[in-house]
N, C-alpha and C positions, 0 to 999 in steps of 0.2 A: 300096796300093803300098808295098813295103818292100824296099829294096835289099839288106838283109842277111839276109832270111828271118826276122827277129825276129817273134814273135807280136804280133798287133795287136788293137785293139779290134774286136770282131766286129760285122759289119753284114750279117746274112743277107738273102737276096733278098726275104723276106716283108716287110721293113721298108719297101719302096717302095709298099705297099698303101694303102688308104684311110686307115688310122689315121695316116699320116704327112703327110696333106694339110695345106695351110696353114691352112684354117679350123679343123680339129680341133686341130692342134698349138698354135694360138695361145692356147687357153684362153678365147677370146671366145665369147659366145653366137652361135649360127649361125641365120640367118634361116630360119624355117619350122618350127623345133622348139625345145623347151626344152633348154638345154644342161645337161650334167652335169659334175661336176668332172673335172679331169685326174688320172689315177691313175699312180703309180709303184709297181710291185711290186718289192721288193728281196729277193733270195734269194741263195743261194750256199753256199760251204763253211762249216761251223761253225768259228768262230775267225777268219774272214776280215774281220770288221768290220761285220757287219750292224747291231748295236746303235749303233755310232758313226755310221753313215750315217743310220739312222732318227732319232736324236737331232739330228743336224745339220739334216736336212730339217725337223724340227719347229721348230728355232730359226729357220729361214728362212721360217716361216709355213705350212708344210704341216700338215694334220691328220694326225697320226702314230699308227699302230696297229701294234703288234708281235705276231706270232703270232696274227693275226686269222683265224678259221676261213674257209677258202675258200668254204664253202657259203653264207656270209653276205655275200660281197663284192657280189653282184648287188643285194642289198637296200640295201647301204650306198651304192653309186654309182648314184644315181637322179637324174632331172631336178630342177632347182631353179629358182626364179624369180629369185634374185639371190644376191649374195655368193659367187660361185664361188671356192672355196678348194681348192687342189690337195690330194690325199690321197696319203700314203706308207704302204704296207702292207708290213710285214716278214713273210716267209714262210720257214719252215725245215722240215726233214724231220719235226720233232716237232709241227708245227702240226696242229691237228685237221682231219682230212679230207685231209691232204696225200698226193698222189701226182703223179707226172709228168703223168699224163693229166688229173687235176683242175686242176693249175696251168696246163697248156697250154689246156685248155678255158676257164678263167677269162679268160686274157689274150685269147684269140680272141673271146670274147663281148664283152669291153670294146672291142676294136678295131672290131668290126662295128657297135657301137651308135652311132647318129648323135649328133653333138655331144659325143662323149667321146673324149679322147685317152688313150692308155695306153702305158706304157714299161716294159719288163722289164729290170731291172738285175741282173746276176749278179756277185757278188764271188768272185773266185778267189784262190788263194794256193798257193804251192809246198808240197809235202808236208813239206819240211825246215823251212820257216818255221812251218807249222801245228804240227808236232811240238814245236818250240821253245816256241811260245806255250802249248801245253797243259802242257808240263813246267814252265814258269815259273809258271803260275797254279795248277798241281797240280789241275786240273779233269779229270774223266773225259769222254771223248768220248760224246756222246749215243747214238751207234749201237754203242758197244762199252763199256758201263758196267762190265762184268766182265772186259774184256780190255784190251790196250794200245791207246793212241790211234792207232797206225799202222793197226791193223785197222779201226777206225771210219772213219778218213780214206779208206781204200781203198774201203770199202763205200759211203760217201757219194759219192765221186767217180763210182762206177759208176752210182748211182741218179740223180745230177744231170747226167749227160753229155748227155742229150737236152735238158734245160732250158737248159744252157749254150749249146748249139748254136742255140737259138731266141732267145737274149737280144738285145735291141737294143744293149745296152751291157755290155761285160765289163771289169771293173776288177780288175787284179791288185794285191793289197795286200801282196805278199811283202816289198817294201822300204819300205813306208809305216808311219809311226807314226800314232797317233790324230790328232795335230796335222796331219800332211800329208794324211791321208785326209780330214779335215774340210775342209781347204783345197781339195782336189781336187773334192769334192762341191760346195762353194760356187762354184767356178769353172764347173762344168758346169751348175748349176741356178740360178745367181744371177739370170739374166735370164728373160724369159718362156719357159716350157718349150717348147722346139723351135720357138719363133717365128723363130729364126734358127739357123744352124749355129754351134755353139760351137767355137772353135778353141783348142787348147792348143799352145804352143810351149815346148819343153823343151831345156835343155842338159844334157849328161851326159859322163862319162868312160868311155872304152872299157875302162879297167881294171876297172870295176864292171859293164860290160855295158849294152846299150841298154835303155831303158824297155820293159817288157813290153807296155804299152798303145799303143805307137807305131804309127800307120798308115804313116808314112813316116820313114825313117832316113837321114840325110845325114852323110857323113864330112867333117869340116873340117880334117883333119890335113895336107892338102896345102898349107895356108896357112902362112906364116912363123910360127914359134912365139915369142911374147914371152918365154917362160920363159928362153930363153938370153940375155936381156938382163938383167944383174944389177939394174939400176935399175927394171925392170918386173916382176921375178919375183914380188914379194909382192902386186902389184895383181891385180885381176880385170877381166873384160870389161865391167863396168859403168863403169869408169874411162875418161875421155876419152883418156888417154894410151895405154891399151891399144887402144882403138878406132882411134885415129889410126895406130898401128903396123900393125894388121891391114889397115886401108884402103889402106896403102901397098903391099901385096903386089900385083904386076902382075896376078894372076888374080882379085883380089877383086871389082872392079867388074863384070866380065862374069858371074862366078859369082852375085853377089848379085842382079843385074838379072834374069838368067834364072830364078833360083829364085823371085823375087818374081812375075815374069810367069807362071810355071807355076802357082803356087799361086792367083793371082788368076784364072786360067783354070779351075782344077779346083774351087775351093771352091763357085762357083755350081752346078756340075754335081752335086757331092755333095749340096748342099742340095736341089736339084730331085729327086734320087733319094730323098730322105727321110732322109738321114743326119743324126743329131742332134749328132754330136761327131766332131772330127777332130784327131788329134795328130801333129805333126811334131817329130821329135827330132833335134837337131844335136849331134854328138859330136866330141871331140878327145881328146888323150892324158890330160890331167888334169881336163878339164871345168871349167877355171877361166878360160882366156883366150879362145881362138879361138871355141869353141862358145858361150860366154856373149856375146861380141861379136855374132856373127851372130844369135843368138836375140833379143838386145835390139833390134837394128836391124830384124829381120824383124817382130817384134811391133809395132814402131812403124809400119812400112809398112802392115801389114794393118789396124791400127786406123785409120789415116788413110783407108783405103778402106771403113770402116764395119763391119769384122768384129769381133765380140766375141772378144777374145783373152785367155787366161789364160797368164801367163808364169811359168815355174818353172825355177830353176837347182838341179838336184838335188844336185850335189856341194857347192855353196856351203852349202846347207841342212845337208848331212850333216856336213861338216867344221867348220863354224862353230857348230854346235849351234843353228841357227835352229829346227829341229824339236824338239819335246819327245820325251823317251824313252818307251819302253813299246810295247805291242802293242795294236792295235785290238781291241775286243771284238766 
């Protein structure tokens, strides 16, 4: 659901199949057969951050393999007696044996295998951001070594279109630095893989657009704006004075209660469907006061009900320099 038509994290119908069941997703041995490790296949556009993601998952305890031949994945992911350790495998168009058909076949076999959970993660990025990254690093695009990067980006996007459509999780890294991409991955995979629905609550400014990965976008600009109060202007929505001001709006109480009720109704349904991740984004004019306030309060409410919530304030990170500079590799 996205009230503004903003692109969202993809969740194809196939995700509700056997691979999304509670037993498989929890990573726990399943009675009746020997379990195999949980597998995350990471692919996407060159320059979108695959290396950053693989390195982050390795730091989180995954057995990480980059550019691992697809023909060997079935041998790698085999039943084990103990020590279940999740596996992260980076795949790109240069990987030995790569083809859309080969990758789709690999993920399908893993999903059908009893005791194995598998997740396909696709890293996307706008053409403009990719061009900027290739120009900054002065690297040639792998699909156009003798031509300009724009040609390679176009070719790769065409090749990977089907793979993207089948992904369980699409992460747009256009506006992410290595630091924020790492934080995003940690938020999504820090708990037992798919043992619960991971929820992301984000605040943002409409001046910079809604987050690409948002499943649901809500406009908070109807609430009174603390910006016009000189004594509150330099504060942000994490401050009790800003929260108090926003709470005094006559529409706040009904809006917040109905929003909370709706999400607490929807989240169990999304989890039952097999969805692994849900992002709700709340925006206001500057992304500093109203959206931050609602995001803080909403994250607190959802956590109190037992939902794992990653909270991010995009504009505070951007303008205060919380995030490191640079482009994901």
